[in-house]
C-alpha positions in Angstrom: -5.5 9.4 -7.0 -6.4 6.1 -8.7 -8.6 3.3 -6.8 -7.0 0.3 -6.1 -8.9 -2.7 -7.0 -12.6 -3.8 -5.2 -11.9 -7.1 -4.1 -9.4 -8.4 -1.6 -6.2 -9.5 -1.9 -6.1 -13.2 -1.4 -2.1 -14.6 -0.8 -0.5 -17.4 0.8 2.4 -16.3 3.3 5.7 -16.9 2.4 4.5 -16.4 -1.2 5.2 -13.3 -3.1 2.7 -10.9 -2.3 0.7 -8.5 -4.8 1.3 -4.5 -5.9 -1.1 -2.5 -4.7 -1.0 0.8 -7.3 -1.6 4.3 -6.3 -0.8 7.0 -8.8 -1.6 11.2 -8.8 -2.2 13.2 -12.1 0.1 15.5 -13.0 -0.9 18.7 -11.1 -0.7 16.4 -8.2 3.3 15.2 -8.7 5.2 18.3 -6.9 6.7 16.8 -4.0 7.2 20.4 -2.5 3.7 20.5 -2.3 2.1 17.3 -2.1 3.1 14.4 0.2 2.5 10.8 -1.2 2.6 7.9 1.3 1.7 4.6 2.4 -0.4 3.1 5.3 -1.0 0.0 7.0 -3.2 -1.3 9.4 -2.8 -4.5 10.7 -3.8 -6.2 14.3 -5.8 -2.5 14.6 -2.1 -1.0 14.9 -1.5 1.9 12.2 2.2 1.8 10.6 3.7 4.1 8.2 5.8 2.8 5.7 6.4 4.8 3.4 6.3 9.0 3.5 7.8 11.1 0.4 9.4 8.6 -1.8 11.1 7.1 1.7 10.5 3.7 2.4 10.7 2.7 6.6 10.6 -1.4 5.6 12.9 -1.5 2.6 13.5 -5.3 3.8 9.2 -6.5 3.9 7.9 -3.6 1.4 9.3 -2.4 -2.0 8.2 1.0 -3.2 7.6 1.8 -7.2 7.8 5.6 -8.2 7.4 5.8 -11.8 5.5 8.7 -14.0 3.0 9.5 -11.0 2.9 6.3 -9.6 3.7 5.5 -5.7 2.6 1.3 -5.3 3.4 -0.4 -2.9 4.7 -4.4 -3.7 4.7 -6.9 -0.2 8.1 -8.8 -1.2 6.9 -12.0 1.2 3.8 -12.4 3.0 3.6 -12.2 6.5 0.4 -13.2 8.1 0.7 -11.0 11.1 2.6 -8.0 9.1 0.8 -8.2 6.1 -3.1 -9.2 6.7 -4.8 -5.6 7.0 -5.8 -2.2 5.3 -3.1 -0.6 3.1 -3.8 3.2 3.0 -2.3 5.7 0.1 -2.8 9.0 0.9 -1.6 12.4 -0.4 -1.2 15.3 2.0 -1.6 18.9 0.4 1.4 20.3 2.5 -0.2 24.2 2.4 -3.6 23.4 2.5 -3.0 20.5 5.1 -6.1 18.8 2.9 -5.7 15.3 2.8 -6.7 12.2 -0.1 -6.6 8.8 0.9 -7.9 6.3 -1.6 -9.7 2.9 -0.7 -8.3 0.8 1.5 -6.3 -2.2 -0.1 -7.4 -5.3 1.9 -4.5 -8.3 1.7 -6.0 -11.4 3.5 -3.9 -14.2 4.2 -4.8 -17.2 4.9 -4.3 -20.8 5.0 -6.1 -22.8 1.9 -6.7 -26.2 1.9 -6.9 -28.6 -1.1 -9.5 -31.2 -1.5 -7.6 -34.3 -3.3 -10.2 -36.4 -5.5 
């Protein structure tokens, strides 16, 4: 599995969000055995966003799948919904093992500008 970038994504509310990357080596692309998913934890509550290619929140998130990639893009950032940690997980349905990439933290805030 690919690792997302280590630094947080800094975005403003209302703007188009980042594309968070997750991909799998060819041996983990068999959807009969392996099930990918995206989960977000925002405000201490986990929410399932995708599971095995099905998006549960299409109006807020876009699932981008090509050649082993299972990337997630925030359509328009909303503080309450998107300020949190995003996890890409791969479940091995035969063994029950779960592989999770490091969380993507989306920090949504108000940026102030000083005009000199």
